[in-house]
Backbone as XML, in Angstrom:
<?xml version="1.0"?>
<chain id="A" units="angstrom">
  <residue number="1" name="MET">
    <atom name="N" x="92.701" y="82.352" z="119.814"/>
    <atom name="CA" x="93.847" y="82.739" z="119.503"/>
    <atom name="C" x="93.392" y="83.336" z="118.592"/>
  </residue>
  <residue number="2" name="ILE">
    <atom name="N" x="94.339" y="84.908" z="118.258"/>
    <atom name="CA" x="94.258" y="85.598" z="117.128"/>
    <atom name="C" x="95.604" y="85.883" z="116.819"/>
  </residue>
  <residue number="3" name="PHE">
    <atom name="N" x="95.222" y="86.219" z="115.247"/>
    <atom name="CA" x="96.512" y="86.003" z="113.881"/>
    <atom name="C" x="96.110" y="87.152" z="113.287"/>
  </residue>
  <residue number="4" name="SER">
    <atom name="N" x="96.946" y="88.015" z="113.401"/>
    <atom name="CA" x="96.832" y="89.512" z="112.360"/>
    <atom name="C" x="97.782" y="89.763" z="111.751"/>
  </residue>
  <residue number="5" name="VAL">
    <atom name="N" x="97.016" y="89.582" z="110.160"/>
    <atom name="CA" x="97.888" y="89.646" z="108.926"/>
    <atom name="C" x="98.881" y="90.219" z="108.955"/>
  </residue>
  <residue number="6" name="ALA">
    <atom name="N" x="98.871" y="91.619" z="109.497"/>
    <atom name="CA" x="99.503" y="92.996" z="109.080"/>
    <atom name="C" x="100.486" y="93.085" z="110.283"/>
  </residue>
  <residue number="7" name="ARG">
    <atom name="N" x="100.470" y="92.367" z="111.357"/>
    <atom name="CA" x="101.522" y="92.314" z="112.344"/>
    <atom name="C" x="102.688" y="90.819" z="112.165"/>
  </residue>
  <residue number="8" name="GLU">
    <atom name="N" x="101.717" y="90.010" z="111.423"/>
    <atom name="CA" x="102.279" y="88.491" z="111.727"/>
    <atom name="C" x="103.079" y="88.004" z="110.600"/>
  </residue>
  <residue number="9" name="PHE">
    <atom name="N" x="102.110" y="88.624" z="109.432"/>
    <atom name="CA" x="102.732" y="88.535" z="107.540"/>
    <atom name="C" x="103.064" y="89.888" z="107.208"/>
  </residue>
  <residue number="10" name="THR">
    <atom name="N" x="101.978" y="90.578" z="106.774"/>
    <atom name="CA" x="102.716" y="91.815" z="105.945"/>
    <atom name="C" x="101.476" y="92.628" z="106.182"/>
  </residue>
  <residue number="11" name="ASP">
    <atom name="N" x="101.938" y="93.910" z="106.005"/>
    <atom name="CA" x="100.701" y="95.141" z="105.847"/>
    <atom name="C" x="100.503" y="95.230" z="104.160"/>
  </residue>
  <residue number="12" name="THR">
    <atom name="N" x="101.248" y="94.687" z="103.299"/>
    <atom name="CA" x="101.143" y="95.056" z="102.194"/>
    <atom name="C" x="101.125" y="93.577" z="100.934"/>
  </residue>
  <residue number="13" name="PRO">
    <atom name="N" x="99.510" y="92.688" z="101.438"/>
    <atom name="CA" x="99.008" y="91.623" z="100.411"/>
    <atom name="C" x="99.614" y="91.772" z="99.320"/>
  </residue>
  <residue number="14" name="GLY">
    <atom name="N" x="99.911" y="90.657" z="98.491"/>
    <atom name="CA" x="100.494" y="91.300" z="96.987"/>
    <atom name="C" x="99.352" y="90.233" z="96.214"/>
  </residue>
  <residue number="15" name="PRO">
    <atom name="N" x="100.173" y="89.710" z="95.346"/>
    <atom name="CA" x="99.501" y="88.718" z="94.159"/>
    <atom name="C" x="99.089" y="87.241" z="94.645"/>
  </residue>
  <residue number="16" name="ARG">
    <atom name="N" x="98.556" y="86.468" z="93.806"/>
    <atom name="CA" x="97.930" y="85.097" z="94.095"/>
    <atom name="C" x="99.197" y="83.795" z="94.290"/>
  </residue>
  <residue number="17" name="TYR">
    <atom name="N" x="100.074" y="83.920" z="93.386"/>
    <atom name="CA" x="101.314" y="83.041" z="93.376"/>
    <atom name="C" x="102.682" y="83.701" z="93.930"/>
  </residue>
  <residue number="18" name="ARG">
    <atom name="N" x="103.472" y="83.144" z="94.675"/>
    <atom name="CA" x="104.601" y="83.157" z="94.857"/>
    <atom name="C" x="105.595" y="83.904" z="93.246"/>
  </residue>
  <residue number="19" name="LYS">
    <atom name="N" x="105.730" y="83.240" z="92.456"/>
    <atom name="CA" x="106.358" y="83.527" z="90.914"/>
    <atom name="C" x="105.939" y="85.202" z="91.104"/>
  </residue>
  <residue number="20" name="GLN">
    <atom name="N" x="104.653" y="85.668" z="91.180"/>
    <atom name="CA" x="104.082" y="86.857" z="90.777"/>
    <atom name="C" x="104.384" y="87.999" z="91.416"/>
  </residue>
  <residue number="21" name="GLY">
    <atom name="N" x="105.084" y="87.722" z="92.670"/>
    <atom name="CA" x="105.676" y="88.811" z="93.545"/>
    <atom name="C" x="105.834" y="88.669" z="94.674"/>
  </residue>
  <residue number="22" name="LYS">
    <atom name="N" x="106.034" y="89.128" z="95.873"/>
    <atom name="CA" x="106.156" y="89.603" z="97.344"/>
    <atom name="C" x="104.992" y="89.002" z="98.101"/>
  </residue>
  <residue number="23" name="PHE">
    <atom name="N" x="104.733" y="88.403" z="99.084"/>
    <atom name="CA" x="103.761" y="88.430" z="100.246"/>
    <atom name="C" x="102.493" y="88.095" z="99.314"/>
  </residue>
  <residue number="24" name="SER">
    <atom name="N" x="102.769" y="87.018" z="98.641"/>
    <atom name="CA" x="101.449" y="86.391" z="97.966"/>
    <atom name="C" x="100.514" y="85.426" z="98.746"/>
  </residue>
  <residue number="25" name="GLY">
    <atom name="N" x="99.059" y="85.332" z="98.424"/>
    <atom name="CA" x="97.941" y="84.380" z="98.798"/>
    <atom name="C" x="99.023" y="82.882" z="99.221"/>
  </residue>
  <residue number="26" name="GLU">
    <atom name="N" x="99.482" y="82.481" z="98.172"/>
    <atom name="CA" x="100.442" y="81.229" z="97.807"/>
    <atom name="C" x="101.240" y="81.253" z="99.561"/>
  </residue>
  <residue number="27" name="GLU">
    <atom name="N" x="101.805" y="82.273" z="99.465"/>
    <atom name="CA" x="102.789" y="82.501" z="100.686"/>
    <atom name="C" x="102.336" y="82.226" z="101.964"/>
  </residue>
  <residue number="28" name="PHE">
    <atom name="N" x="100.907" y="83.134" z="102.333"/>
    <atom name="CA" x="100.377" y="83.115" z="103.552"/>
    <atom name="C" x="99.826" y="81.964" z="103.647"/>
  </residue>
  <residue number="29" name="ARG">
    <atom name="N" x="99.107" y="81.193" z="102.999"/>
    <atom name="CA" x="98.688" y="79.905" z="103.054"/>
    <atom name="C" x="99.408" y="78.753" z="103.542"/>
  </residue>
  <residue number="30" name="GLU">
    <atom name="N" x="100.420" y="79.240" z="102.653"/>
    <atom name="CA" x="101.621" y="77.699" z="103.063"/>
    <atom name="C" x="102.356" y="77.994" z="104.423"/>
  </residue>
  <residue number="31" name="LEU">
    <atom name="N" x="102.331" y="79.373" z="104.495"/>
    <atom name="CA" x="103.743" y="79.463" z="105.792"/>
    <atom name="C" x="102.463" y="79.888" z="106.862"/>
  </residue>
  <residue number="32" name="PHE">
    <atom name="N" x="101.638" y="80.127" z="106.820"/>
    <atom name="CA" x="100.893" y="80.482" z="108.352"/>
    <atom name="C" x="99.704" y="79.811" z="108.123"/>
  </residue>
  <residue number="33" name="LEU">
    <atom name="N" x="98.712" y="79.801" z="106.974"/>
    <atom name="CA" x="97.396" y="79.176" z="107.176"/>
    <atom name="C" x="97.278" y="77.534" z="107.621"/>
  </residue>
  <residue number="34" name="GLU">
    <atom name="N" x="98.139" y="77.021" z="106.514"/>
    <atom name="CA" x="98.182" y="75.629" z="106.993"/>
    <atom name="C" x="98.469" y="75.238" z="108.069"/>
  </residue>
  <residue number="35" name="PRO">
    <atom name="N" x="99.523" y="76.164" z="109.003"/>
    <atom name="CA" x="100.174" y="75.285" z="109.883"/>
    <atom name="C" x="99.153" y="75.504" z="111.031"/>
  </residue>
  <residue number="36" name="LEU">
    <atom name="N" x="98.400" y="77.287" z="111.207"/>
    <atom name="CA" x="97.213" y="77.735" z="112.092"/>
    <atom name="C" x="95.979" y="76.723" z="111.790"/>
  </residue>
  <residue number="37" name="PHE">
    <atom name="N" x="96.071" y="75.993" z="110.373"/>
    <atom name="CA" x="94.922" y="74.934" z="109.926"/>
    <atom name="C" x="95.117" y="73.765" z="110.975"/>
  </residue>
  <residue number="38" name="LYS">
    <atom name="N" x="96.409" y="73.384" z="111.088"/>
    <atom name="CA" x="96.997" y="72.123" z="111.580"/>
    <atom name="C" x="96.997" y="72.118" z="113.165"/>
  </residue>
  <residue number="39" name="GLN">
    <atom name="N" x="97.222" y="73.265" z="113.463"/>
    <atom name="CA" x="96.971" y="73.411" z="115.065"/>
    <atom name="C" x="95.631" y="73.215" z="115.245"/>
  </residue>
  <residue number="40" name="TYR">
    <atom name="N" x="94.504" y="73.980" z="114.800"/>
    <atom name="CA" x="93.008" y="74.146" z="114.829"/>
    <atom name="C" x="92.501" y="72.084" z="114.919"/>
  </residue>
  <residue number="41" name="MET">
    <atom name="N" x="92.955" y="71.526" z="114.124"/>
    <atom name="CA" x="92.466" y="70.353" z="114.271"/>
    <atom name="C" x="93.144" y="69.289" z="114.798"/>
  </residue>
  <residue number="42" name="LEU">
    <atom name="N" x="94.277" y="69.679" z="115.934"/>
    <atom name="CA" x="94.792" y="69.452" z="117.126"/>
    <atom name="C" x="93.897" y="69.648" z="118.135"/>
  </residue>
  <residue number="43" name="SER">
    <atom name="N" x="93.900" y="70.817" z="117.980"/>
    <atom name="CA" x="93.111" y="71.400" z="119.317"/>
    <atom name="C" x="91.774" y="71.678" z="119.650"/>
  </residue>
  <residue number="44" name="GLY">
    <atom name="N" x="91.186" y="71.986" z="118.409"/>
    <atom name="CA" x="90.124" y="72.273" z="118.491"/>
    <atom name="C" x="89.569" y="73.788" z="119.018"/>
  </residue>
  <residue number="45" name="THR">
    <atom name="N" x="90.556" y="74.152" z="118.734"/>
    <atom name="CA" x="90.482" y="76.175" z="119.403"/>
    <atom name="C" x="90.560" y="76.740" z="118.257"/>
  </residue>
  <residue number="46" name="LYS">
    <atom name="N" x="89.459" y="77.686" z="117.969"/>
    <atom name="CA" x="89.051" y="78.220" z="116.670"/>
    <atom name="C" x="89.936" y="79.527" z="116.212"/>
  </residue>
  <residue number="47" name="ILE">
    <atom name="N" x="90.546" y="79.155" z="115.327"/>
    <atom name="CA" x="91.259" y="80.855" z="114.796"/>
    <atom name="C" x="90.626" y="82.165" z="114.509"/>
  </residue>
  <residue number="48" name="GLU">
    <atom name="N" x="91.112" y="83.292" z="115.628"/>
    <atom name="CA" x="90.153" y="84.269" z="115.106"/>
    <atom name="C" x="91.530" y="85.078" z="113.937"/>
  </residue>
  <residue number="49" name="ILE">
    <atom name="N" x="91.438" y="85.197" z="112.718"/>
    <atom name="CA" x="92.217" y="86.167" z="111.837"/>
    <atom name="C" x="91.867" y="87.725" z="111.818"/>
  </residue>
  <residue number="50" name="ASP">
    <atom name="N" x="92.647" y="88.473" z="112.246"/>
    <atom name="CA" x="92.466" y="90.083" z="112.537"/>
    <atom name="C" x="92.859" y="90.497" z="111.030"/>
  </residue>
  <residue number="51" name="LEU">
    <atom name="N" x="92.091" y="91.106" z="109.813"/>
    <atom name="CA" x="92.436" y="91.470" z="108.843"/>
    <atom name="C" x="92.743" y="92.894" z="108.903"/>
  </residue>
  <residue number="52" name="ASP">
    <atom name="N" x="92.539" y="93.553" z="109.559"/>
    <atom name="CA" x="92.880" y="94.904" z="109.755"/>
    <atom name="C" x="94.798" y="95.162" z="109.513"/>
  </residue>
  <residue number="53" name="GLY">
    <atom name="N" x="94.486" y="96.595" z="109.155"/>
    <atom name="CA" x="95.808" y="96.968" z="109.467"/>
    <atom name="C" x="96.488" y="97.013" z="108.353"/>
  </residue>
  <residue number="54" name="VAL">
    <atom name="N" x="96.436" y="96.494" z="107.410"/>
    <atom name="CA" x="96.540" y="96.317" z="105.878"/>
    <atom name="C" x="96.400" y="97.383" z="104.876"/>
  </residue>
  <residue number="55" name="TYR">
    <atom name="N" x="96.938" y="97.622" z="103.747"/>
    <atom name="CA" x="96.817" y="98.836" z="102.979"/>
    <atom name="C" x="95.295" y="98.217" z="101.839"/>
  </residue>
  <residue number="56" name="GLY">
    <atom name="N" x="95.078" y="97.070" z="102.197"/>
    <atom name="CA" x="94.257" y="96.559" z="101.056"/>
    <atom name="C" x="94.636" y="95.067" z="101.011"/>
  </residue>
  <residue number="57" name="TYR">
    <atom name="N" x="93.536" y="94.597" z="100.121"/>
    <atom name="CA" x="93.387" y="92.768" z="99.610"/>
    <atom name="C" x="93.398" y="92.842" z="98.658"/>
  </residue>
  <residue number="58" name="PRO">
    <atom name="N" x="94.236" y="92.353" z="97.826"/>
    <atom name="CA" x="93.915" y="92.091" z="96.096"/>
    <atom name="C" x="92.708" y="90.676" z="96.527"/>
  </residue>
  <residue number="59" name="THR">
    <atom name="N" x="91.671" y="90.688" z="95.529"/>
    <atom name="CA" x="91.053" y="89.796" z="95.416"/>
    <atom name="C" x="91.684" y="88.309" z="94.967"/>
  </residue>
  <residue number="60" name="SER">
    <atom name="N" x="92.703" y="88.132" z="94.229"/>
    <atom name="CA" x="93.314" y="86.730" z="94.337"/>
    <atom name="C" x="94.408" y="86.656" z="95.150"/>
  </residue>
  <residue number="61" name="PHE">
    <atom name="N" x="94.549" y="87.245" z="96.303"/>
    <atom name="CA" x="95.557" y="86.911" z="97.587"/>
    <atom name="C" x="94.554" y="86.410" z="98.518"/>
  </residue>
  <residue number="62" name="LEU">
    <atom name="N" x="93.040" y="87.196" z="98.732"/>
    <atom name="CA" x="92.546" y="86.423" z="99.039"/>
    <atom name="C" x="91.955" y="84.640" z="98.523"/>
  </residue>
  <residue number="63" name="GLU">
    <atom name="N" x="91.554" y="84.786" z="97.316"/>
    <atom name="CA" x="91.405" y="83.460" z="96.992"/>
    <atom name="C" x="91.723" y="82.532" z="97.114"/>
  </residue>
  <residue number="64" name="GLU">
    <atom name="N" x="93.400" y="82.571" z="96.754"/>
    <atom name="CA" x="94.357" y="81.922" z="96.617"/>
    <atom name="C" x="94.997" y="81.275" z="98.402"/>
  </residue>
  <residue number="65" name="ALA">
    <atom name="N" x="94.683" y="82.239" z="99.074"/>
    <atom name="CA" x="94.898" y="82.120" z="100.508"/>
    <atom name="C" x="94.177" y="80.923" z="101.242"/>
  </residue>
  <residue number="66" name="PHE">
    <atom name="N" x="92.363" y="81.725" z="101.095"/>
    <atom name="CA" x="91.380" y="81.110" z="102.084"/>
    <atom name="C" x="90.768" y="79.870" z="100.987"/>
  </residue>
  <residue number="67" name="GLY">
    <atom name="N" x="90.569" y="80.021" z="99.936"/>
    <atom name="CA" x="90.076" y="78.991" z="98.312"/>
    <atom name="C" x="90.752" y="78.227" z="98.535"/>
  </residue>
  <residue number="68" name="GLY">
    <atom name="N" x="92.557" y="78.498" z="98.609"/>
    <atom name="CA" x="93.346" y="77.381" z="98.437"/>
    <atom name="C" x="93.238" y="76.198" z="99.234"/>
  </residue>
  <residue number="69" name="LEU">
    <atom name="N" x="92.750" y="76.958" z="100.673"/>
    <atom name="CA" x="93.006" y="76.090" z="101.716"/>
    <atom name="C" x="91.942" y="75.251" z="101.618"/>
  </residue>
  <residue number="70" name="ALA">
    <atom name="N" x="90.861" y="75.874" z="101.246"/>
    <atom name="CA" x="89.656" y="75.078" z="101.670"/>
    <atom name="C" x="89.654" y="73.853" z="100.340"/>
  </residue>
  <residue number="71" name="ARG">
    <atom name="N" x="90.095" y="74.458" z="98.873"/>
    <atom name="CA" x="90.677" y="72.971" z="98.381"/>
    <atom name="C" x="91.352" y="72.033" z="98.571"/>
  </residue>
  <residue number="72" name="LYS">
    <atom name="N" x="92.480" y="72.523" z="99.756"/>
    <atom name="CA" x="93.169" y="71.255" z="100.367"/>
    <atom name="C" x="92.575" y="70.514" z="101.050"/>
  </residue>
  <residue number="73" name="HIS">
    <atom name="N" x="91.240" y="71.170" z="101.822"/>
    <atom name="CA" x="90.598" y="70.152" z="103.129"/>
    <atom name="C" x="89.155" y="70.262" z="102.610"/>
  </residue>
  <residue number="74" name="SER">
    <atom name="N" x="88.137" y="70.426" z="103.698"/>
    <atom name="CA" x="87.398" y="70.446" z="103.366"/>
    <atom name="C" x="86.755" y="72.006" z="103.718"/>
  </residue>
  <residue number="75" name="VAL">
    <atom name="N" x="85.457" y="72.528" z="102.839"/>
    <atom name="CA" x="84.970" y="73.725" z="103.043"/>
    <atom name="C" x="84.629" y="73.644" z="104.607"/>
  </residue>
  <residue number="76" name="GLN">
    <atom name="N" x="83.625" y="72.818" z="105.090"/>
    <atom name="CA" x="83.398" y="72.768" z="105.924"/>
    <atom name="C" x="84.760" y="73.027" z="107.526"/>
  </residue>
  <residue number="77" name="ASP">
    <atom name="N" x="85.675" y="72.153" z="107.408"/>
    <atom name="CA" x="87.003" y="72.187" z="108.177"/>
    <atom name="C" x="87.308" y="73.393" z="108.246"/>
  </residue>
  <residue number="78" name="VAL">
    <atom name="N" x="87.365" y="74.160" z="106.930"/>
    <atom name="CA" x="88.077" y="75.473" z="106.998"/>
    <atom name="C" x="87.093" y="76.632" z="107.543"/>
  </residue>
  <residue number="79" name="GLN">
    <atom name="N" x="85.916" y="76.431" z="107.352"/>
    <atom name="CA" x="85.090" y="77.434" z="108.199"/>
    <atom name="C" x="84.857" y="77.147" z="109.662"/>
  </residue>
  <residue number="80" name="ASP">
    <atom name="N" x="84.928" y="75.811" z="109.944"/>
    <atom name="CA" x="84.806" y="75.547" z="111.299"/>
    <atom name="C" x="86.272" y="75.996" z="112.110"/>
  </residue>
  <residue number="81" name="ALA">
    <atom name="N" x="87.429" y="76.226" z="111.609"/>
    <atom name="CA" x="88.473" y="76.523" z="111.712"/>
    <atom name="C" x="88.815" y="77.839" z="112.147"/>
  </residue>
  <residue number="82" name="PHE">
    <atom name="N" x="88.141" y="78.731" z="111.363"/>
    <atom name="CA" x="88.595" y="80.518" z="111.279"/>
    <atom name="C" x="87.278" y="81.173" z="111.418"/>
  </residue>
  <residue number="83" name="SER">
    <atom name="N" x="87.502" y="82.538" z="112.100"/>
    <atom name="CA" x="86.509" y="83.382" z="111.811"/>
    <atom name="C" x="87.376" y="84.570" z="111.776"/>
  </residue>
  <residue number="84" name="PHE">
    <atom name="N" x="86.641" y="85.343" z="111.085"/>
    <atom name="CA" x="87.563" y="86.818" z="110.352"/>
    <atom name="C" x="86.647" y="87.882" z="111.359"/>
  </residue>
  <residue number="85" name="ILE">
    <atom name="N" x="87.561" y="88.918" z="111.379"/>
    <atom name="CA" x="87.018" y="90.122" z="112.096"/>
    <atom name="C" x="88.189" y="90.941" z="111.059"/>
  </residue>
  <residue number="86" name="SER">
    <atom name="N" x="87.125" y="92.541" z="110.603"/>
    <atom name="CA" x="87.847" y="93.712" z="110.267"/>
    <atom name="C" x="87.050" y="94.794" z="110.823"/>
  </residue>
  <residue number="87" name="GLN">
    <atom name="N" x="87.187" y="95.760" z="110.977"/>
    <atom name="CA" x="86.825" y="96.995" z="111.480"/>
    <atom name="C" x="86.904" y="97.447" z="110.287"/>
  </residue>
  <residue number="88" name="GLU">
    <atom name="N" x="87.837" y="97.754" z="109.327"/>
    <atom name="CA" x="88.222" y="98.814" z="108.675"/>
    <atom name="C" x="87.753" y="98.308" z="107.250"/>
  </residue>
  <residue number="89" name="GLN">
    <atom name="N" x="87.135" y="97.183" z="107.194"/>
    <atom name="CA" x="87.197" y="97.072" z="105.655"/>
    <atom name="C" x="86.080" y="95.304" z="106.164"/>
  </residue>
  <residue number="90" name="PRO">
    <atom name="N" x="84.989" y="95.887" z="106.724"/>
    <atom name="CA" x="83.763" y="94.776" z="107.452"/>
    <atom name="C" x="83.058" y="94.038" z="105.650"/>
  </residue>
  <residue number="91" name="GLY">
    <atom name="N" x="82.920" y="94.210" z="104.617"/>
    <atom name="CA" x="82.806" y="93.617" z="103.559"/>
    <atom name="C" x="83.847" y="92.529" z="102.985"/>
  </residue>
  <residue number="92" name="ILE">
    <atom name="N" x="85.322" y="92.585" z="103.577"/>
    <atom name="CA" x="86.316" y="91.764" z="103.376"/>
    <atom name="C" x="85.801" y="89.853" z="103.592"/>
  </residue>
  <residue number="93" name="VAL">
    <atom name="N" x="84.950" y="90.359" z="104.874"/>
    <atom name="CA" x="84.721" y="89.015" z="105.439"/>
    <atom name="C" x="83.927" y="88.409" z="104.924"/>
  </residue>
  <residue number="94" name="ASP">
    <atom name="N" x="82.651" y="88.588" z="104.031"/>
    <atom name="CA" x="82.170" y="88.201" z="103.723"/>
    <atom name="C" x="82.501" y="87.471" z="101.930"/>
  </residue>
  <residue number="95" name="GLU">
    <atom name="N" x="83.656" y="88.308" z="101.446"/>
    <atom name="CA" x="84.257" y="87.742" z="100.366"/>
    <atom name="C" x="85.357" y="86.577" z="100.430"/>
  </residue>
  <residue number="96" name="ILE">
    <atom name="N" x="85.444" y="86.300" z="101.710"/>
    <atom name="CA" x="86.618" y="85.488" z="101.883"/>
    <atom name="C" x="85.912" y="84.229" z="102.425"/>
  </residue>
  <residue number="97" name="MET">
    <atom name="N" x="84.327" y="84.556" z="103.147"/>
    <atom name="CA" x="83.758" y="83.596" z="103.082"/>
    <atom name="C" x="83.315" y="82.948" z="102.034"/>
  </residue>
  <residue number="98" name="ALA">
    <atom name="N" x="82.719" y="83.505" z="100.461"/>
    <atom name="CA" x="82.612" y="83.377" z="99.590"/>
    <atom name="C" x="83.628" y="82.802" z="98.947"/>
  </residue>
  <residue number="99" name="ASP">
    <atom name="N" x="84.838" y="83.340" z="99.148"/>
    <atom name="CA" x="86.424" y="82.528" z="98.548"/>
    <atom name="C" x="86.051" y="81.136" z="99.116"/>
  </residue>
  <residue number="100" name="ILE">
    <atom name="N" x="85.813" y="80.745" z="100.368"/>
    <atom name="CA" x="85.952" y="79.406" z="100.920"/>
    <atom name="C" x="84.912" y="78.159" z="100.364"/>
  </residue>
  <residue number="101" name="ILE">
    <atom name="N" x="83.185" y="79.098" z="100.517"/>
    <atom name="CA" x="82.346" y="78.035" z="99.788"/>
    <atom name="C" x="82.322" y="78.080" z="98.710"/>
  </residue>
  <residue number="102" name="ASN">
    <atom name="N" x="83.051" y="79.005" z="97.349"/>
    <atom name="CA" x="83.243" y="78.216" z="96.250"/>
    <atom name="C" x="84.406" y="77.819" z="95.909"/>
  </residue>
  <residue number="103" name="ALA">
    <atom name="N" x="85.096" y="77.255" z="96.872"/>
    <atom name="CA" x="86.910" y="76.851" z="96.743"/>
    <atom name="C" x="86.329" y="75.852" z="95.139"/>
  </residue>
  <residue number="104" name="ASN">
    <atom name="N" x="85.474" y="75.009" z="95.605"/>
    <atom name="CA" x="85.690" y="73.700" z="94.806"/>
    <atom name="C" x="84.994" y="74.055" z="93.482"/>
  </residue>
  <residue number="105" name="ALA">
    <atom name="N" x="84.240" y="75.383" z="92.954"/>
    <atom name="CA" x="84.045" y="75.632" z="91.869"/>
    <atom name="C" x="85.234" y="76.246" z="90.804"/>
  </residue>
  <residue number="106" name="GLN">
    <atom name="N" x="86.448" y="76.629" z="91.678"/>
    <atom name="CA" x="87.471" y="77.489" z="90.610"/>
    <atom name="C" x="87.989" y="75.944" z="89.371"/>
  </residue>
</chain>
C-alpha cells in the first residue's frame, strides 16, 4: 500500500501541534499514521509513505508525526510498518528514520 502525504493529507505540512496551526504533525499522526499503523499490525503489509509533492516539511512536523508514533509504540514496530520514498527530497528519509530511532531520547 502506498500513502501519499500530498494527495491524502496536505501539500503544506504545518507545525508540531494542532494548537499551533493547521496540518500539524500531531494531526497527521492521529488521523493518518495511527490508523495506517494499526492496519499494518493487523495485516503485516508494510505501508509505503510517499513524501513527494509537498512544499517542504518542518522538522517539528516530522518529529511529532513519526517520532511521536515511535514513542507511543516501539521503534522496531514503526520501522517495520513503514518505508519512505522521496525523489524530490531524498535526505528527508534519513531525517525521518533518525526521528524514529531517537524517539525515546526526547
